[in-house]
Residue, then its C-alpha position, 0 to 999 in steps of 0.5 A: x485424543x478424542x475424535x469428535x467427528x468421524x469425517x476427515x478434516x478435509x477431503x483431498x481433490x484426488x479422485x473427484x475429477x473422475x467420480x463427479x463427472x462420471x455421476x453427472x454424465x453428459x451434463x459436464x462440459x469441462x473439469x479442472x483442478x487448480x489452486x486446490x479447488x475442483x471446478x466443473x463446468x456444466x451445460x446451462x439448461x441442466x444446471x438444476x439437475x446437476x446441482x440436485x445430483x451433487x446435493x443428494x448423491x455426493x453430500x454437497x448440502x449447502x449453497x454458499x454463494x452465486x457469483x458472476x464473471x464478465x468476459x466481454x470478448x466471448x459470445x456468451x460473455x457471462x459466467x455464473x459460478x455456484x459455490x457448494x460446500x460439503x459439511x460432512x467432507x469439509x470440501x468445496x466445489x465450484x460449478x460454472x455455467x455460461x450465459x448471455x444477456x438474452x439467454x436466461x439461466x434456470x433458477x435453483x430456488x427449488x433446491x435452495x430457497x436462499x438462491x433467490x437473493x443470490x440470483x437477484x445480486x447477479x441480476x442487479x450487478x451483471x444483468x443475467x436473467x434467471x428463469x423461474x425466479x418469481x422475485x427477480x428485481x434489483x437488490x443492491x442499487x436504487x430504484x430506477x438505476x440504469x445499467x449493471x455496475x459490474x460489467x466491464x463496459x460500465x463507466x466508472x463514474x456511472x451515468x447519474x448522480x444524486x443529491x438532496x435538493x433544498x428547493x424540492x425537499x427530496x433527493x434528485x437525480x442529475x447527469x454526472x458532472x465531473x470537476x475535471x477529466x479522469x486522469x491516470x496516476x502512476x504514483x511517481x513523485x516528480x521530485x524523484x526524477x519522473x521521466x515524463x512531462x507534466x501537463x503545463x511544463x511545455x509552456x515553461x521556459x527552461x532557464x540557462x544553467x548557472x555558470x560553474x562556481x570558481x575553483x576554491x583557492x589552495x590554502x597552504x598551511x604554514x607550520x610554525x616550528x620553534x627553532x631548535x638549537x643544536x649544542x655543538x659537541x666539542x671533542x675533548x682530548x683523551x685522558x681529560x674530563x669534559x668541563x662542567x657546564x657553566x652555571x648561568x648567572x642569576x639575574x641582577x636584582x634591581x634596587x628599589x628606592x624606598x620613599x621617605x617616611x612622612x612626619x606626622x603633622x603637628x595638631x592645630x590648637x583649638x580656637x580661642x586659645x592663645x599661643 
């Protein structure tokens, strides 16, 4: 089999939890390996230095994605996740830092220029500020959008809605107006015996149950059986042959009277001839 590349198909995470933290030193806060992935949490202020060491010293050449996570109960509610890829080792590495609304994260556009757009997405969706990014503005939402949609405390309906106005001949923004309140659906069919009361059912009068149907009358099947004639077996004395059964008399023929034959009528003489 021809080997196209000397690198393995994938690199097992065995040994990475010892090698990489040793290379990063005191920059590491925590490490773990779960679901086949290696995750390293570093201090926020040294994220640029840590990623440079991983890129130049451990062959994690590409920055594939920057994502955000929101944990509202934490003092620093946000996590910024950097996903790195080593092309030579065919291995992925996740590096995390924590952040808050008023605490900026150093930019990594000095290492990967593509990080500019990725940091703009995290800023637009979560509101995380990246210090050093010279073009930190919204990239997914519209101009003048209020709030950050991926935060856990952001309402599902948002704050404003837009429509095209025929009077103004432009798109206008208006406060959200819902035709009905939000409801929670459990996808249970009321026809299949749902164990809850639907809105409005408390106003309906429950009709009394119908009386039970009368019992069906028992139908006795009468079997009509033809009478069976048992021939009496006559005991014949010893030495005598049993008498032959008498032949049944043929039914008498009824004489049918024949109607007398009619004589043919004499032909009438033609008119004008004298008898």
